[in-house]
N, C-alpha and C positions, 0 to 999 in steps of 0.2 A: 100177978095172973097175966099180964096182958104183957104187961114190960120186964118180970121174969124172961117172957119167951122167946121178945124183941131179943132180947141185949143178943141172947143165947144163939139167935138167927144171921146175928152183925159179929158176933166173936169168929164160927163158924166162916160166915164172907172169909178174915181177912187173916182167918188160917190160910186158907185155898186161891188168895194172893200173893201175898209171903214164899209161897212155895215154889217150885221152881220144874214147872213142868220142861220136856220141851217143844221147841217151837219148827212144824215141819216149813222146811226150807226145798223143798223137791218141785225141779225147774221143768215147765213141759216143753218136747223139746218141739219141734212138724216131725212131717212123715214123710217119706219117700214120695221124689214125683213122680206123675199118675197118668197115664196114659194119655196122648191128644189126643181130642175127639175129634166126631164127623167136622169137616166144612159143614158152616152153614148154608143154606140161601141165599141169593144173590139179591141182594137190597135193592129199596124200588129207586131209580138213579132223580138226583139231585137236583139241586134245580140247578142253574147255570152262573153260571162266575164271569164278573165283570169280563167288560175288555183290557188285556194290558194292551200297554206298551207295544207300539210296530217295532223289530223286532231291524236288525243295520244292511242296509240294502245290501243284496244279491250278487256277485256275481253276472258280471256280462256275460253272455250266452254269445255262442257260434252267430256269423252271418250268415245270413238262406242264402238260399241256393235264386241266383239272379233269377229273375224275370222274364218276361216275354217281351218283345217289341212293342211299344202302343200306340197305334194312330198315330199316321201321318194329322201333328195342327193343326189351323187352318194361315191360312199364308199370311204376317205378317207385310206389316206398310214396308217400302221402299224408304229408305234410309237413305239421308245426302248427301248431292253430286260431293263426290272427294276433291282435293286441288290437284292444280295440274301439272302433271310429274315436268321435273326440266325437262330442259330441250338436250339430247343428245350429240353427240362426242360427230363431227361430219365426215362418215366416208374417204376416201383417196379417191383421188381420182380415174377414173374408168382410161383405155387405152385408146384411141385415137382410132375412131374406125377408116377402113379404105372407101375410099371414092366413090360417089353413085354412079350407077349408067344412066341416060337422058333413054328416058321408053313412050312411047305412048300410047297408054294405055284409054284414052278415049275407048278403044272400043268391048276391054272391057268392065267398065261400066255398068252397065245394064245385068249381065254379069255377074258380078257382083253382089249388085241393090239385089237381085233375085237371090241370093246365097242368103246373103245380112238378113231375109227375109225368115227366109227356109229354117237358119238356124234357130233366130227370133221362138218362131213359132216350135222347135223338141226343145230349146230352153224352159220353156213352160213350161211343155208337158212333159219335160222332167222332174219340174219341181212339182211340178201337178203328182207327179209320182211319191214323187217325195216327203212331201206337204199332205198330202190324203188318200193312197193310195195304201199307204203301208198305215198296217192298229187301222182300217178304216169299218166306220159298221153303217150297216147296209135297211134298210127297209125291202118292200118293190118297188117305192117308186122315189125313196129319197138315197142318199148318203152321209153318219154323220160327222163330221174330223171335229177329234177333241183339240185348239190349241193352248199348249199353255207355254201364251205372251197374256206375265199381266195385264192390262188394260177396263176403267172404265166400261161404262156401258156404252157411253152412244162413240166410244174410240175401236170395241168391240163390231158394232153392230156393221161402221162402218169398214169391218179390219173384215169381214164374213161378206159385205156386200161385192168388193173387194175384190177378194177371190171367185167369186161369183157365185154366189148362195147368199145367205138371212143368214140372222139368229137362229137356233134351234128347237123349232114350236114344235114340240109334245105335245099332237089334240087325243091320242087315244091311250089306253093305259099298255098298249102293248109299244107305241112306242116311247112314252113314259119308262120301260122298261126299258126298254135296251140304253137309251143315252146312262141308266142310274146306275145298270152294268160297267159301263165304256168307263165311264164316269173310278166308279173305285174300284173295278180291277189295275187302273194308272198312279193308284192308289192315294185318290184324293178324296177328299172329303163337302166342297161342292164349285160350278161351276154359276156362268151370264144363261138367261136362256132369255128367248126370245120374247118376254111377255111382263106385262107396266103396264103399270092403275094408271090412271089420266081421270081429271079432273069429271063430272058426269050431269052434274047440273051445280046452283048457281047454289044450295046449303052443305059443297066441300061431299058429296057421297063422292064415290068410288066407282068404276069400273077400265079391269084390266079388256090387256087388247094385246094381239098378237102385233109382232110390229108387218103383217100383215097388213094392217091391219083390220084382222077378222076380231071380233068376239070373244070373248071362252065363254064357252056356253058348258054342252052336259061333261066333259070329264076332266076333274080337278085336283092336284092331288095334295091340298093346305097340310100342310104338319098340326099333330097339336096343339089348339090353341089360334088358331089362326082362324081367318074366318072368309066366302068371298068378299066384301062387299066391309070389312077391318080399321078404324080407324089406322093411321100409321104409323103411329108412337109419337113421338115424339125426334124422335131423324126425322131434316130437313129433308132430303129425298129419298124418305124410304121407298121411294113407289114402283122400283123393279125385281125381279123375280131370282131368286138363286133356286137349283138342284140339287140338293144333295145326294151323298150316294147311299142311300139308302130310301131314293126314292118318294120323297119329301119335297117339298114348297116354300116358301118362307120370303118375305119380303127383306130386301139387303138396303142401300145407302147407296145409286146408282154412278157414283165419283169415288171409292172404293179400289181396288184394282185387286183383276180380281179373270182366272183363269175362261173359257167358254168355250161355245157349242157349237157349233156350224153344220148346215144344212146347203143341202143342194142338190135338188131335181134333177131326175135320172133324166126328166121328154124335154127337157130345153138340155137347148145345147150350147154352149157353150167356148167354140171356140173364135178364137181371134182379134175378141173383143177389147172393149179396152177395159186398163189391173191386168191385164196377164191370166184371160181367164179361160180356157182350156173346152175341150168336148172332153169326156164324161168317161170314162177308160173302154168304152165297149165302142169308140170313137176313138182315143190316139192315137192309133197311125194313118188315121187323116190328114193332109195338108191341101189349103188350099193358097 
Protein backbone atom coordinates (compact mmCIF):
# COMPACT_ATOMS: atom_id res chain seq x y z
CA UNK A 1 0.00 0.00 0.00
CA UNK A 2 2.76 2.37 0.93
CA UNK A 3 4.63 1.54 -2.18
CA UNK A 4 1.57 2.27 -4.31
CA UNK A 5 1.14 5.63 -2.60
CA UNK A 6 4.83 6.51 -3.13
CA UNK A 7 4.58 5.58 -6.78
CA UNK A 8 1.61 7.85 -7.28
CA UNK A 9 3.40 10.81 -5.67
CA UNK A 10 6.46 10.30 -7.86
CA UNK A 11 4.31 10.11 -10.97
CA UNK A 12 2.64 13.39 -10.08
CA UNK A 13 5.97 15.10 -9.55
CA UNK A 14 7.33 13.94 -12.89
CA UNK A 15 4.19 15.15 -14.65
CA UNK A 16 4.62 18.62 -13.09
CA UNK A 17 8.26 18.81 -14.09
CA UNK A 18 7.61 17.94 -17.70
CA UNK A 19 4.94 20.60 -17.98
CA UNK A 20 5.91 23.97 -19.59
CA UNK A 21 4.72 26.69 -17.28
CA UNK A 22 5.61 30.36 -18.15
CA UNK A 23 8.68 31.77 -16.41
CA UNK A 24 8.44 35.41 -15.08
CA UNK A 25 11.09 37.52 -16.66
CA UNK A 26 9.95 41.09 -15.50
CA UNK A 27 12.80 43.53 -14.39
CA UNK A 28 12.24 46.02 -11.57
CA UNK A 29 13.17 49.56 -12.87
CA UNK A 30 14.48 52.38 -10.51
CA UNK A 31 12.07 55.09 -9.54
CA UNK A 32 12.41 58.84 -10.31
CA UNK A 33 14.99 60.99 -8.49
CA UNK A 34 13.76 62.30 -5.20
CA UNK A 35 13.96 65.87 -3.86
CA UNK A 36 17.24 67.15 -2.41
CA UNK A 37 17.45 66.68 1.28
CA UNK A 38 18.24 69.41 3.82
CA UNK A 39 21.83 70.41 4.46
CA UNK A 40 23.20 68.67 7.49
CA UNK A 41 24.91 70.38 10.43
CA UNK A 42 28.60 71.33 10.21
CA UNK A 43 30.74 68.50 11.44
CA UNK A 44 33.49 68.82 14.04
CA UNK A 45 36.89 70.21 13.00
CA UNK A 46 39.11 67.42 11.78
CA UNK A 47 42.66 66.81 12.92
CA UNK A 48 45.39 69.14 11.65
CA UNK A 49 47.10 67.63 8.65
CA UNK A 50 50.83 67.43 8.09
CA UNK A 51 52.72 70.56 7.11
CA UNK A 52 53.10 70.70 3.36
CA UNK A 53 56.32 71.57 1.54
CA UNK A 54 57.27 75.30 1.38
CA UNK A 55 56.04 77.19 -1.62
CA UNK A 56 58.30 78.96 -4.10
CA UNK A 57 59.76 82.38 -3.07
CA UNK A 58 57.43 85.29 -3.67
CA UNK A 59 58.24 88.32 -5.74
CA UNK A 60 60.38 91.03 -4.16
CA UNK A 61 58.33 93.78 -2.55
CA UNK A 62 58.66 97.48 -3.29
CA UNK A 63 61.48 99.43 -1.63
CA UNK A 64 60.48 101.21 1.56
CA UNK A 65 60.81 104.93 2.22
CA UNK A 66 64.24 106.32 2.98
CA UNK A 67 64.85 106.45 6.74
CA UNK A 68 65.95 109.46 8.72
CA UNK A 69 69.61 110.37 9.02
CA UNK A 70 71.18 108.56 11.97
CA UNK A 71 73.34 110.06 14.70
CA UNK A 72 76.86 111.04 13.84
CA UNK A 73 79.23 108.20 14.66
CA UNK A 74 82.33 108.38 16.80
CA UNK A 75 85.39 110.08 15.38
CA UNK A 76 87.57 107.54 13.62
CA UNK A 77 91.36 107.31 13.90
CA UNK A 78 93.52 109.64 11.84
CA UNK A 79 94.72 108.22 8.54
CA UNK A 80 98.31 107.92 7.44
CA UNK A 81 100.04 111.00 6.14
CA UNK A 82 99.95 111.14 2.36
CA UNK A 83 102.94 111.33 0.06
CA UNK A 84 104.39 114.72 -0.70
CA UNK A 85 103.14 116.13 -3.96
CA UNK A 86 105.29 117.10 -6.91
CA UNK A 87 106.82 120.55 -6.95
CA UNK A 88 104.90 122.95 -9.12
CA UNK A 89 106.32 124.87 -12.01
CA UNK A 90 108.15 128.07 -11.19
CA UNK A 91 106.35 131.31 -11.90
CA UNK A 92 107.60 133.94 -14.25
CA UNK A 93 109.84 136.71 -12.91
CA UNK A 94 108.12 139.89 -11.91
CA UNK A 95 108.89 143.35 -13.22
CA UNK A 96 111.79 145.22 -11.76
CA UNK A 97 110.68 147.66 -9.12
CA UNK A 98 111.50 151.33 -8.98
CA UNK A 99 114.55 152.32 -6.95
CA UNK A 100 113.71 153.22 -3.38
CA UNK A 101 114.38 156.50 -1.66
CA UNK A 102 116.65 157.02 1.30
CA UNK A 103 114.71 157.80 4.45
CA UNK A 104 115.74 158.52 8.01
CA UNK A 105 113.16 156.37 9.87
CA UNK A 106 114.83 156.36 13.26
CA UNK A 107 112.33 158.76 14.80
CA UNK A 108 109.45 156.60 13.64
CA UNK A 109 110.72 153.32 15.06
CA UNK A 110 109.28 153.95 18.50
CA UNK A 111 105.88 154.81 17.06
CA UNK A 112 105.95 151.78 14.77
CA UNK A 113 106.96 149.54 17.65
CA UNK A 114 104.01 150.75 19.71
CA UNK A 115 101.72 150.24 16.74
CA UNK A 116 102.98 146.66 16.40
CA UNK A 117 102.15 146.03 20.04
CA UNK A 118 98.65 147.48 19.64
CA UNK A 119 98.06 145.51 16.44
CA UNK A 120 99.16 142.31 18.22
CA UNK A 121 96.69 142.95 21.04
CA UNK A 122 93.95 143.71 18.56
CA UNK A 123 94.73 140.53 16.63
CA UNK A 124 94.53 138.52 19.86
CA UNK A 125 91.20 140.15 20.66
CA UNK A 126 89.85 139.29 17.22
CA UNK A 127 91.03 135.71 17.60
CA UNK A 128 89.31 135.53 20.97
CA UNK A 129 86.06 136.75 19.43
CA UNK A 130 86.34 134.28 16.55
CA UNK A 131 87.33 131.27 18.64
CA UNK A 132 85.53 131.91 21.93
CA UNK A 133 82.72 134.46 21.76
CA UNK A 134 81.06 132.87 18.73
CA UNK A 135 79.27 129.77 20.00
CA UNK A 136 80.23 130.52 23.60
CA UNK A 137 78.35 128.95 26.53
CA UNK A 138 78.58 130.38 30.02
CA UNK A 139 77.52 130.08 33.62
CA UNK A 140 77.58 132.79 36.26
CA UNK A 141 81.36 132.74 36.55
CA UNK A 142 82.72 130.65 33.65
CA UNK A 143 82.79 130.61 29.82
CA UNK A 144 82.88 127.30 27.93
CA UNK A 145 84.34 126.74 24.46
CA UNK A 146 83.97 123.58 22.37
CA UNK A 147 87.22 123.13 20.43
CA UNK A 148 86.71 121.07 17.28
CA UNK A 149 90.33 120.00 16.93
CA UNK A 150 91.17 116.34 17.45
CA UNK A 151 93.85 116.16 20.14
CA UNK A 152 95.05 113.69 22.73
CA UNK A 153 94.18 114.45 26.34
CA UNK A 154 97.55 115.96 27.23
CA UNK A 155 97.62 118.09 24.06
CA UNK A 156 94.05 119.27 24.69
CA UNK A 157 94.96 120.27 28.25
CA UNK A 158 97.98 122.29 27.05
CA UNK A 159 95.96 123.96 24.29
CA UNK A 160 93.26 125.08 26.74
CA UNK A 161 95.94 126.53 29.03
CA UNK A 162 97.54 128.39 26.10
CA UNK A 163 94.15 129.92 25.39
CA UNK A 164 94.04 131.16 28.97
CA UNK A 165 91.76 128.52 30.45
CA UNK A 166 91.62 124.86 31.36
CA UNK A 167 89.84 121.69 30.30
CA UNK A 168 86.19 121.95 31.33
CA UNK A 169 85.44 120.65 34.83
CA UNK A 170 81.71 119.97 35.35
CA UNK A 171 81.57 120.02 39.13
CA UNK A 172 77.82 120.57 39.41
CA UNK A 173 74.76 119.06 37.75
CA UNK A 174 73.87 122.45 36.20
CA UNK A 175 77.31 122.88 34.66
CA UNK A 176 77.31 119.29 33.40
CA UNK A 177 73.93 119.85 31.72
CA UNK A 178 75.13 123.04 29.97
CA UNK A 179 78.24 121.32 28.59
CA UNK A 180 76.32 118.21 27.47
CA UNK A 181 73.73 120.37 25.71
CA UNK A 182 76.56 122.30 24.03
CA UNK A 183 78.04 119.03 22.73
CA UNK A 184 74.67 117.69 21.58
CA UNK A 185 73.75 120.88 19.68
CA UNK A 186 77.12 120.72 17.91
CA UNK A 187 76.20 117.29 16.52
CA UNK A 188 78.91 115.48 18.52
CA UNK A 189 78.67 112.46 20.79
CA UNK A 190 81.57 112.94 23.23
CA UNK A 191 84.45 115.25 24.27
CA UNK A 192 87.38 115.22 26.68
CA UNK A 193 86.77 116.94 30.04
CA UNK A 194 89.26 117.92 32.74
CA UNK A 195 88.94 114.85 34.95
CA UNK A 196 91.39 111.96 35.27
CA UNK A 197 91.88 108.86 37.42
CA UNK A 198 95.14 108.75 39.40
CA UNK A 199 96.72 106.02 41.48
CA UNK A 200 95.90 106.67 45.13
CA UNK A 201 97.53 103.86 47.09
CA UNK A 202 100.13 101.19 46.54
CA UNK A 203 97.34 98.60 46.16
CA UNK A 204 96.39 100.10 42.79
CA UNK A 205 93.14 101.80 43.76
CA UNK A 206 92.22 104.90 41.77
CA UNK A 207 91.02 108.34 42.77
CA UNK A 208 89.60 110.90 40.31
CA UNK A 209 91.09 114.40 40.28
CA UNK A 210 90.17 117.47 38.21
CA UNK A 211 92.89 119.21 36.21
CA UNK A 212 92.98 122.05 38.77
CA UNK A 213 94.15 119.41 41.32
CA UNK A 214 90.83 119.33 43.22
CA UNK A 215 89.40 115.86 43.95
CA UNK A 216 86.07 114.59 42.65
CA UNK A 217 83.58 115.08 45.46
CA UNK A 218 79.80 114.95 45.68
CA UNK A 219 78.66 115.26 42.05
CA UNK A 220 79.45 112.58 39.47
CA UNK A 221 77.62 111.46 36.31
CA UNK A 222 79.07 108.03 35.53
CA UNK A 223 77.24 106.04 32.88
CA UNK A 224 75.62 102.71 33.72
CA UNK A 225 78.26 100.13 34.58
CA UNK A 226 80.86 102.73 35.61
CA UNK A 227 81.73 103.16 39.28
CA UNK A 228 83.55 105.85 41.15
CA UNK A 229 86.70 103.75 41.61
CA UNK A 230 86.53 101.07 38.92
CA UNK A 231 89.18 98.75 37.64
CA UNK A 232 89.83 100.65 34.45
CA UNK A 233 89.74 97.62 32.19
CA UNK A 234 92.22 96.16 29.70
CA UNK A 235 93.12 99.50 28.08
CA UNK A 236 96.51 100.52 29.39
CA UNK A 237 95.88 104.28 29.51
CA UNK A 238 92.11 104.48 30.07
CA UNK A 239 92.35 106.85 33.01
CA UNK A 240 90.92 109.88 31.17
CA UNK A 241 87.23 110.79 31.22
CA UNK A 242 84.89 111.71 28.37
CA UNK A 243 81.54 113.47 28.61
CA UNK A 244 78.79 112.12 26.35
CA UNK A 245 76.12 114.24 24.70
CA UNK A 246 73.62 112.51 27.02
CA UNK A 247 75.37 114.03 30.06
CA UNK A 248 76.98 110.81 31.32
CA UNK A 249 80.69 110.17 31.89
CA UNK A 250 82.88 107.27 30.86
CA UNK A 251 86.54 106.27 30.88
CA UNK A 252 88.51 106.62 27.68
CA UNK A 253 92.05 106.03 26.42
CA UNK A 254 94.09 109.20 26.95
CA UNK A 255 96.03 108.67 23.71
CA UNK A 256 93.13 108.75 21.27
CA UNK A 257 92.41 111.95 19.33
CA UNK A 258 89.13 113.61 20.22
CA UNK A 259 87.46 117.04 20.43
CA UNK A 260 87.50 118.73 23.83
CA UNK A 261 85.87 121.41 25.96
CA UNK A 262 87.75 124.37 27.46
CA UNK A 263 86.60 126.68 30.24
CA UNK A 264 87.60 130.27 31.00
CA UNK A 265 86.92 131.91 34.39
CA UNK A 266 85.23 135.31 34.13
CA UNK A 267 86.97 136.68 37.23
CA UNK A 268 90.46 136.25 35.79
CA UNK A 269 91.98 138.79 33.41
CA UNK A 270 93.81 137.33 30.46
CA UNK A 271 94.92 140.51 28.66
CA UNK A 272 98.35 140.67 27.06
CA UNK A 273 99.62 137.45 28.62
CA UNK A 274 101.68 134.67 27.15
CA UNK A 275 100.14 132.47 24.48
CA UNK A 276 97.82 135.11 23.01
CA UNK A 277 95.68 135.43 26.14
CA UNK A 278 93.20 138.29 26.05
CA UNK A 279 90.68 139.79 28.40
CA UNK A 280 87.17 138.35 28.75
CA UNK A 281 84.39 139.90 26.66
CA UNK A 282 83.64 142.60 29.26
CA UNK A 283 87.17 144.09 28.83
CA UNK A 284 87.91 143.31 25.18
CA UNK A 285 87.95 146.99 24.29
CA UNK A 286 90.79 147.84 26.69
CA UNK A 287 94.42 147.99 25.56
CA UNK A 288 97.48 148.31 27.70
